[in-house]
N, C-alpha and C positions, 0 to 999 in steps of 0.2 A: 147343413152347410152354413158357414158363416162368411159374410162378405163385408169388407170395409169400404167406406166411402167418405168423401169430404162433406162433413155435416155442417149444421144439424139437418133435420128433416126439412124437405122443401127445397133443397138446393138442386141445381141441374145434375150434379153427380148422383144425388139420391134418386132422381128420376131415371137416370141411365141404369143405375144399379137395380132398381125395381123392375125395369123392363127386361134386363138381362137375366135376373135371378128372381122371378116373381114369388118363389116359394122359400127363398133363403132367409136366414136371420141376418138383417142388415145392421151393421154397427157403425155409428158415426164417430169420426175423429176430427180434431180441431184444425189440422193443417195437412198439406199434401205429404210432407215428410212422415208424419205419424201414420197416415194411411198406408204408405209403402212399408214402413217398419212393421205394421201389423201383420202383413203377409210374410215379411222377412223373418219374423220371430216365430212364425207358425201359429199365431193367434187366430188367423182366418184362412179360409181356403182360396179366396180371391180378393184382390183390391182393385177398386175402380178409381182412376185418376185422370184429370184433364191433361192433355198434352199439347194441344194447339187450337187457337181460335182463328177463324178466317179474317177477322179484322185486326186483332192485336198480335197475331203471330204465336210463337211457341211459348209454352209455360216453362220457364227456365228452371224453376224449382224441381220439376219432374225430370227433365232431361239431365240436369247436372247431377242429381242424386243417383239416377240409374247408371250414369257413366262413371262417376268418381267413387261411389260408395257401395253399389249393389251388384250382385251377380244373379239378377232375376230378369225375366223376360215378359214382354207383352205377348199374350196368347190369343187376343182378340181385340178388335177396335170397333167402337160404335160411334157413329157420327150423329150428333144431336142438333137439330135446329134450335137456335137461341133467339128468344124474344125477351127483352128487358123491360120491366114495368117499374114505374115510380110509385111507391106506396107509403101510406101514413096511417095513423090511427083514425083519422077522419078527414073529410074533404074540407077545403077552405083554409087550411092552416098556413100561416106565414112561415114557410120552411126556413130554418136557420142552419141546420146541419143535415148533410146527406151522407148516409153510410152505405158502403158496399165493398165488394172485392175489387182490387185494382183493375182487373180485366173488365168487369162490368162498368166501372166508372169511366174507363177509357172508351168503351163502346157507346156510352151515353153522354160524353162530355159536351158535344155540340148542343144537345137539348138543355143540359144544365146551364151552360154558358148563356143561352138565349133567354131562359125562363127563370133561372135562379142564380143570377150573376153574383149575388152577395152571400150565397150559402157557403158554409165551410164544408170541405170534403174530408171525410174520415175513412181510412181504409180498414177493412175487416178481413178475417181469414176466409170467409165465404159469403155469398149473397144471402144464404138462409140465416147465417148468424146475424147479419145486418138487420134482416126482417124481424128476427126474434128480439133483438136488442131494442128496436123501435117499439115493438109491441109491449115490452116490459116498462117503457117510459111514456105512457099515454099523455101525460101532462106537458111533455116537452115538445118543442117545435122541430121534431125530427122526421126524417123520411129515409127510405131505403130503396135501393135499386136491386130487384130480385125477380125471380120468375113468378108467374101466376100461382103456382103451387105453394109458394111461400106465403102469399097473401091469404090463401085459403087455410093454410096450416096454422097461422098465427093471428087470424082475425083482423087483418088489415084491409084498408080500402085502396084500390088502385086509383091514383089521382092523375096518372098519365100513362097511356098504353104504348107499347112498342117504341121506346125512345132510342133504341139502337140506331146508329147512323146509317147502316146499310141493311136492307131487307134480307139479302142473302147472307145471313149470319149463322155460322155453324161452328161447333166445337168438336174436336176429336177427343175421344176418351179411350184410354187403354185399360184393358183388363189384365192384371198381373196374376199369373198362376203357374202351376206345374204342367198343366196340359190344357188344350183348347176345350172350353165348355160347349155344351149344346145350347145354342141360343135360338129362340123362336122368332127371329127377325130376318128380313130378306138380306142376303149377302150380296155385295157389289163387286168385290175384288179380293185378290190375294196379294199381300205385300210383305216385304222384309225391311226392317229398319236397322241401320248400321251406324256405328261411330268409328270414323277412320282417324288414325294418327299417322301423319306423314313423316318420313325420314328427312332429316335436315340436309343430307348430302345428295338428294335426288332432284336434279333440275326438272322443273315442270311436273312436280310430284302430283299436284291436284289434277292437272290435265291428264296425266297418265292413269290416275285412279278412275277418273270419269270415263276414259276411253275403254277401260276394261268392260264397262257395261254398254257403252255406245256401240262398239263394233259387233256386239252380240244382239243388238236390237232390243236391249232391256230398257224400258222407260223409267226414268228417274222423276219422281213426283215432288221431291223436296231436296234441297241442298242448303245447309246452314252451318255457319261456323260458330264455335263457342270457345271461350278462353280455356286453355289447359290448366290454368292456375299454377303454372310453374315459373313463367317469366313473361314479361311484356312482349307481345307480338307472337306468342306461341298459341296455337289453336288446335282443336280437334274438329272434325267435320261430321255432321249428321246428314245421312242421306236415307230417303225412302225409295225403294225400288219395287217395280212390279215383279211379282213372284208367281205369275201364271205358268211359267216354265222353270220349275225349280232346278232342273239339271243345269240349265244355263247359268243360274245364279251360283250354283256350287262351283262350276268352272271359273266364274268370275272371281270368287273368293280365293280360289287356288292361285289365280294369276296375281291378285293383290299381294298374297304372301310371297310369291316369287319376286315381286318388285320391292320387297322390304316394307310394304305398307301394312301396318297393324290394323286390325278391325275388332270391334266388339259388337256382337249381335244384341240389339236392344229389344227386338221383337220379330216374330215370324207368325203372321196372323191373317185371318179373314177379316174383311171390313164389312160391317153391318150398318144399316140405316135405321135409326130409331124412329118410333112413331111420333 
């Protein structure tokens, strides 16, 4: 079995992929789009991608590609606790440049502002790529924000621990595949994720779409708008709904159709908690 993940080794996505598929051949890709395309092209059996962080919100590259360009679904979700570490090739360096993924930089921006106000920030495709780049330039005044696993993987020293602004920091990861895998982690819930496109001539369209779920007692855990990329002011809406009673969800989708509201299923999955 082959599984694609956002690499290189030592990233949070790599940790999730290893926990979900401990015996699989894990293949690293440089960015989220390439990870998705690896499954789309049949190169791998599953792809592991980040979809939302509890501090910084949705990963738009993931959601936009799945809505606009792909006909593939999330078949499982894994929630990974996130702790960000500041690391360098040695302690005591006068850090001039800090590298990391935009989400990790955003999660640690308060610490950086307080302790390294003059450091230049450089974005990378993943936290692990940042750590590897710093390790490859030991004579430079560089640091990276990345997980502990990246420090171990690339021989870096952690110079500041747990720099994320909020202790309760989690990231949702979706597993893209043809069918649900067998995962040896505790499951917490069953959910379905939808992208809704509302008709222009339906007054109160968003309210009516939400009421389809509300009056059936279906809990919505996420509602977010994203640009349709057609014209200014036109959006599609992403919702996550509890799917513990799938028959009710099916009836809800039929009612959406009767109202003229289009939907695309982004995922139908069990939610697991990573170690």
